C-alpha positions in Angstrom: 82.9 117.6 60.2 84.0 121.2 60.7 82.2 121.3 64.1 84.0 118.0 65.1 87.4 119.4 64.0 86.8 122.7 65.8 85.7 121.0 69.1 88.6 118.6 68.9 91.1 121.4 68.6 89.5 123.3 71.5 89.5 120.2 73.7 93.0 119.1 72.8 94.4 122.6 73.0 92.7 123.1 76.4 94.0 119.8 77.8 97.5 120.6 76.6 97.4 124.1 78.1 96.0 122.8 81.3 98.7 120.1 81.6 101.3 122.7 80.8 101.0 124.2 84.2 101.8 120.9 86.2 104.6 120.4 83.7 106.0 123.9 84.5 105.6 123.1 88.2 107.5 119.8 87.9 111.0 121.3 88.0 109.9 123.6 90.9 108.3 120.9 93.0 111.0 118.3 92.2 113.7 120.6 93.2 111.9 122.0 96.3 110.8 118.6 97.6 113.5 116.2 96.2 112.7 112.7 95.0 111.3 111.6 98.4 109.1 114.6 98.9 107.9 114.4 95.3 106.9 110.8 96.0 104.3 112.0 98.6 102.6 114.1 95.9 102.5 111.0 93.8 100.9 108.9 96.5 98.3 111.6 97.2 97.4 111.7 93.5 97.1 107.9 93.5 94.7 108.0 96.5 92.6 110.6 94.6 92.5 108.4 91.6 91.1 105.4 93.4 88.7 107.5 95.5 87.3 109.1 92.3 86.2 105.6 91.2 84.0 105.1 94.3 82.9 108.7 95.0 82.3 109.6 91.4 80.9 106.2 90.3 81.2 107.4 86.7 78.4 110.0 87.0 80.3 112.2 84.6 80.0 109.7 81.8 76.3 109.0 82.7 75.5 112.7 82.5 76.8 112.8 78.9 75.0 109.6 77.8 71.6 110.5 79.4 71.8 113.9 77.7 71.4 112.1 74.3 68.8 109.6 75.5 65.2 111.0 75.8 64.1 109.8 79.3 61.9 112.6 80.7 64.6 114.2 82.9 66.7 117.3 82.4 70.5 117.3 82.7 70.1 119.5 85.8 68.2 116.6 87.5 71.1 114.3 86.9 73.6 116.9 88.2 71.6 117.5 91.3 71.3 113.8 91.9 75.1 113.5 91.5 75.6 116.1 94.2 73.7 114.0 96.6 75.6 110.9 95.7 79.0 112.7 96.1 78.0 114.2 99.4 76.9 110.9 100.9 79.9 108.9 99.6 82.3 111.7 100.8 80.8 111.4 104.4 81.2 107.6 104.2 84.8 107.7 103.1 85.7 110.4 105.7 84.3 108.0 108.4 86.3 105.1 106.9 89.5 107.2 106.7 89.2 108.3 110.3 89.0 104.7 111.4 91.6 103.0 109.2 94.0 105.8 108.3 96.0 107.7 110.9 97.7 110.3 108.6 96.1 113.3 107.0 97.0 112.4 103.4 94.0 110.1 102.9 91.5 112.5 104.5 92.8 115.3 102.3 92.4 113.0 99.3 88.8 112.3 100.1 87.9 116.0 100.3 89.8 116.9 97.2 88.1 114.0 95.3 84.7 115.2 96.2 85.4 118.6 94.8 86.9 117.0 91.7 83.8 114.9 91.1 81.5 118.0 91.2 83.9 119.8 88.9 84.1 116.9 86.5 80.3 116.6 86.3 80.0 120.3 85.5 82.5 119.9 82.7 80.5 116.9 81.4 77.4 119.1 81.1 79.4 121.6 79.0 80.7 118.7 76.9 77.2 117.2 76.3 75.9 120.6 75.2 78.9 120.9 72.9 79.9 124.2 74.6 83.6 123.7 74.0 84.5 127.3 74.7 82.9 127.4 78.1 84.5 124.0 78.8 87.9 125.6 77.9 87.3 128.7 80.1 86.5 126.5 83.2 89.4 124.1 82.6 92.0 126.8 82.1 90.7 128.8 85.1 91.2 125.8 87.2 94.8 125.2 86.0 95.8 128.9 86.4 94.3 129.2 89.9 96.0 125.9 91.0 99.3 127.0 89.5 99.3 130.5 91.1 98.2 129.3 94.5 100.9 126.6 94.5 103.6 129.2 93.8 102.3 131.6 96.5 102.1 128.9 99.1 105.6 127.7 98.3 106.9 131.2 98.5 105.4 132.1 101.9 104.9 128.9 103.9 107.2 126.1 105.0 107.6 123.7 102.1 105.6 120.5 102.3 103.6 118.4 99.8 100.4 119.6 101.5 100.8 123.0 100.0 100.2 121.5 96.6 97.2 119.7 97.9 95.6 122.9 99.3 96.2 124.7 96.0 94.5 121.9 94.0 91.5 121.7 96.3 91.0 125.5 96.3 91.2 125.6 92.5 88.5 123.0 92.2 86.2 125.0 94.5 86.8 128.2 92.5 86.3 126.4 89.2 83.0 125.0 90.4 81.7 128.5 91.2 82.9 129.8 87.8 81.1 126.9 86.0 77.9 127.5 87.9 78.0 131.2 87.0 78.6 130.6 83.3 75.7 128.1 83.0 73.3 129.3 85.7 70.4 129.4 83.2 70.6 125.5 83.0 70.3 124.9 86.8 66.8 124.2 88.1 65.4 122.8 91.4 64.6 119.2 90.9 61.5 117.5 92.3 62.0 114.6 94.8 60.5 112.2 92.3 63.0 113.3 89.6 65.9 113.1 92.0 65.0 109.6 93.0 64.8 108.4 89.4 68.0 110.2 88.5 69.9 108.7 91.5 68.7 105.2 90.5 69.8 105.7 86.9 73.2 107.1 87.8 73.8 104.1 90.1 72.6 101.6 87.6 74.9 103.1 85.0 77.9 103.7 87.2 77.9 100.8 89.6 78.8 98.1 87.0 81.6 100.3 85.8 83.3 100.3 89.2 85.0 97.1 88.3 85.9 98.6 84.9 87.4 101.6 86.5 89.2 99.6 89.2 90.8 97.6 86.5 91.8 100.8 84.8 93.3 102.0 88.1 95.2 98.7 88.5 96.8 99.5 85.1 97.5 103.2 85.9 97.8 103.7 89.7 98.6 100.5 91.5 102.2 100.7 90.3 103.0 103.7 92.6 101.5 101.9 95.6 103.6 98.8 95.0 106.7 100.8 94.2 106.3 102.6 97.5 106.2 99.2 99.2 109.0 97.4 97.4 111.4 100.1 96.4 112.9 103.3 97.9 111.1 106.6 98.0 113.9 108.0 95.8 113.0 105.5 93.1 109.4 106.3 93.5 110.3 109.9 93.0 112.1 109.1 89.8 109.3 107.0 88.5 106.7 109.7 89.4 108.7 112.4 87.6 108.9 110.2 84.5 105.2 109.5 84.8 104.5 113.2 85.0 106.7 113.9 81.9 105.0 111.3 79.7 101.4 111.4 81.0 100.7 114.2 78.5 100.2 111.3 76.0 97.2 110.1 78.0 96.0 113.7 78.4 96.0 114.2 74.6 94.2 110.9 74.1 91.6 111.6 76.7 91.0 115.1 75.3 90.5 113.7 71.8 88.2 111.1 73.2 86.2 113.7 75.1 85.9 115.8 72.0 84.9 112.9 69.8 82.4 111.2 72.2 79.3 113.4 71.5 80.1 113.2 67.7 80.7 109.4 67.8 77.4 108.9 69.6 75.6 111.2 67.1 77.1 109.4 64.1 76.4 106.0 65.6 72.8 107.1 66.1 72.6 108.0 62.4 74.3 104.8 61.3 77.3 106.6 59.8 80.0 104.5 61.3 80.7 100.8 60.8 83.4 98.3 61.8 85.5 99.0 58.7 85.7 102.6 59.7 87.1 101.8 63.1 89.5 99.2 61.7 91.0 101.8 59.4 91.4 104.2 62.4 93.2 101.4 64.4 95.7 100.7 61.6 96.6 104.4 61.2 96.9 104.8 65.0 99.2 101.8 65.3 101.6 103.3 62.7 101.5 106.7 64.6 102.5 104.9 67.8 105.5 103.4 66.2 106.7 106.7 64.9 106.3 108.5 68.2 108.0 105.8 70.2 111.0 105.8 67.8 111.3 109.6 68.1 111.3 109.5 71.9 114.3 107.2 72.0 116.6 110.0 70.7 115.7 112.6 73.4 119.0 113.3 75.3 119.4 112.6 79.0 120.5 116.2 79.6 117.0 117.4 78.6 115.4 115.4 81.4 117.9 116.7 83.9 117.2 120.3 82.9 113.5 119.7 83.7 113.7 117.7 86.9 117.0 118.7 88.4 119.7 116.5 89.8 118.9 113.3 91.7 116.5 112.0 89.1 119.0 109.8 87.2 116.6 107.2 85.9 113.9 109.5 84.5 115.0 109.2 80.8 115.1 105.4 80.8 111.7 105.1 82.5 110.2 107.8 80.3 111.2 106.0 77.1 109.5 102.8 78.2 106.4 104.7 79.3 105.7 106.2 75.9 104.4 103.1 74.1 102.7 102.0 77.3 100.6 105.2 77.4 100.1 105.3 73.6 98.6 101.8 73.7 95.6 103.1 75.7 94.2 104.8 72.6 92.8 101.5 71.2 91.0 100.8 74.4 89.5 104.3 74.7 88.0 104.2 71.2 86.4 100.8 71.7 85.2 101.4 75.2 83.5 104.7 74.2 81.8 103.0 71.3 80.7 99.9 73.3 79.2 102.1 76.0 76.9 103.6 73.5 75.6 100.1 72.8 75.0 99.6 76.5 77.8 96.9 76.7 79.0 98.3 80.1 78.9 94.9 81.9 80.8 93.1 79.1 83.4 95.9 79.2 83.7 95.5 82.9 84.4 91.8 82.6 87.1 92.4 80.0 88.7 95.2 81.9 88.5 93.2 85.1 90.4 90.4 83.4 93.0 92.9 82.1 93.3 94.5 85.6 93.9 91.1 87.2 96.6 90.3 84.5 98.2 93.6 85.2 98.2 93.3 89.0 99.7 89.8 88.9 102.4 90.8 86.4 103.1 94.0 88.4 103.5 92.2 91.7 105.8 89.7 90.0 108.0 92.4 88.5 108.2 94.3 91.8 109.2 91.2 93.7 111.5 89.5 91.2 112.7 92.2 88.8 113.3 95.9 88.8 111.5 99.2 88.3 112.4 99.4 84.6 110.1 96.5 83.8 107.0 98.2 85.3 106.1 100.3 82.2 106.3 97.2 80.1 103.7 95.6 82.3 101.3 98.4 81.4 102.0 98.0 77.7 101.4 94.2 77.9 98.1 94.6 79.8 96.9 97.3 77.5 97.5 95.2 74.5 95.8 92.2 76.2 92.7 94.1 77.2 92.4 95.8 73.7 92.6 92.5 71.9 90.1 90.9 74.4 87.5 93.7 74.0 87.9 93.7 70.2 87.4 89.9 69.8 84.7 89.5 72.5 82.6 92.7 72.1 83.6 95.3 69.5 83.7 93.2 66.3 80.2 91.8 67.2 78.5 95.2 67.5 75.6 95.7 65.2 76.4 99.1 63.8 73.5 99.1 61.3 70.8 98.5 63.9 71.4 101.3 66.5 68.5 102.2 68.6 
């Protein structure tokens, strides 16, 4: 338990520290670019999010799971195989982008995504080995490099959203080199046979989860694409700023989930968790969500204006609605992580696909018929729907006392 608590504090502290830098950059970028220019950064981030689904194909999660499943391969074999997958898919999407996309934003997103995939897979190795301190060093180094480069580029070059893109890509590259240096003793040359087996296993694990991840994207990234289509760039800038201010909730949840995943898997393997344990966690978390949402209502509008600058008049209203929407993701994360250990990936994909469809339909209706303030409520509704569906269809039926 002490090890779990220690790792959780390191992961959560690291994630908060890392996200502090984009938070500090928010008033700088929002003032330098204005609502319309800030919306370009939001669109770039959205492209990276959807490309990560196809280029990464969930290899980062596979690397962690296969580490705890004896199968005759080393974790370096899976990482080497993931490099081949990322390289081939990057080339494919660069070709696609050159044919169907005229601007540079999508090509930049492809290249940045490929670096992000490699970086994430390296972090997954640290996580699986429970080397939380190395994980923290790599993560913080990435954030600092990105932050410093962004400031330097903004200071000496004509201001454009591309400066932030260049800084992010360069920081990923530097962090990859740092990670390889810190863990060089774990890297080995893989045989062709091992690479072939590893590639097949990574695809068999990750491919069914593409639908799962696309459904998650529909609930977390499709909103900005539709806002760009149906509303002004100024409103998109307001929405993006509110998103950046409140996304730290998801950051904390994901950090806790990352820290807990190896320990959840280990305790499930040893038959230490059962359904009643998770039900108790869900009740306590629901009460916590109510408290946090209530507190967020009393934050003054002036506080948001100090952070974003003038011109972002709707940030407070949108932010308040986003708080419960982001908090509701916690139920899903806990259940999805647990179900994946039981190899229920396909069933999760079906449930998340249904949730993604519900979200996309509601989101389109809201964008066409209503206004931007209803969009966070769509995320809340779809998160609740998907959590209930997974619990009833999969989670409550898991055999916690017969784990192989």
